[in-house]
C-alpha positions as CSV (number, residue, x, y, z in Angstrom):
1,M,-42.1,-39.0,66.3
2,D,-40.1,-36.0,67.1
3,L,-42.3,-32.6,65.6
4,Q,-40.8,-31.9,62.0
5,T,-41.8,-36.0,61.1
6,R,-45.1,-35.3,61.9
7,K,-45.4,-32.1,60.3
8,L,-43.7,-34.2,57.2
9,N,-46.7,-36.9,57.6
10,F,-49.2,-33.9,57.9
11,I,-47.4,-32.4,54.3
12,Q,-48.7,-35.8,52.9
13,D,-51.3,-36.7,53.8
14,F,-52.3,-33.0,53.3
15,L,-51.2,-32.6,50.2
16,K,-53.8,-36.6,49.0
17,L,-56.7,-34.4,49.9
18,E,-59.3,-33.9,47.5
19,S,-61.8,-32.7,49.4
20,E,-62.3,-28.8,49.0
21,K,-64.5,-28.5,51.9
22,T,-61.5,-31.0,54.2
23,I,-59.6,-28.0,52.9
24,A,-60.9,-25.4,53.4
25,Q,-61.7,-26.9,56.7
26,F,-57.4,-27.0,57.7
27,E,-57.2,-23.4,56.2
28,K,-60.0,-21.5,59.0
29,L,-57.9,-23.9,62.0
30,L,-54.2,-23.3,60.7
31,R,-55.7,-19.1,59.9
32,N,-57.6,-19.3,63.3
33,T,-55.1,-21.0,65.8
34,V,-51.7,-18.1,64.0
35,A,-54.1,-15.6,64.9
36,N,-54.7,-17.0,68.6
37,E,-51.2,-17.7,69.3
38,E,-50.0,-13.9,68.4
39,E,-53.3,-12.9,70.0
40,L,-51.4,-15.1,72.6
41,N,-47.7,-13.6,73.0
42,P,-47.8,-12.1,77.1
43,M,-46.5,-8.9,77.1
44,T,-43.5,-7.7,79.4
45,V,-42.8,-5.4,81.8
46,D,-40.6,-3.1,79.4
47,E,-43.7,-3.4,77.0
48,F,-46.2,-2.9,80.1
49,H,-44.8,-0.1,81.2
50,K,-44.6,1.5,78.0
51,R,-47.9,1.1,77.2
52,I,-48.9,2.6,80.6
53,N,-46.5,6.6,79.2
54,K,-47.7,6.2,75.8
55,S,-51.5,5.9,77.3
56,L,-50.8,8.6,80.1
57,E,-49.1,11.2,77.8
58,D,-52.3,10.4,74.7
59,V,-54.2,11.6,77.6
60,K,-52.3,14.5,78.1
61,N,-52.4,15.1,74.4
62,G,-56.5,14.8,74.2
63,K,-55.5,11.2,72.1
64,V,-58.4,10.4,73.7
65,T,-62.8,10.0,73.0
66,D,-65.1,10.1,75.1
67,A,-67.5,6.5,75.9
68,N,-70.4,7.9,74.4
69,D,-68.9,9.6,71.8
70,L,-68.4,6.1,70.3
71,L,-70.9,5.4,70.5
72,T,-72.4,7.2,68.9
73,E,-69.4,7.0,66.3
74,I,-70.7,2.7,66.4
75,E,-74.1,3.8,65.7
76,K,-73.4,5.0,62.7
77,W,-70.8,1.8,61.3
78,S,-74.1,-0.1,60.5
């Protein structure tokens, strides 16, 4: 069975569900899966170099936060 057919079968079965709890579980699973897939997309070497260069520019321009200052700021969040 190909992927398109599996998707259609899944949708048909999903539409038959009556349990709100089960639907909520599927929604959570879908959100987590989509978020994880977005996070796991590797960057290209070019993107990596651009990120390094941007970070080095930020350091030169003083656009950095000291770790201790950051920890102090985080303590204020709660």
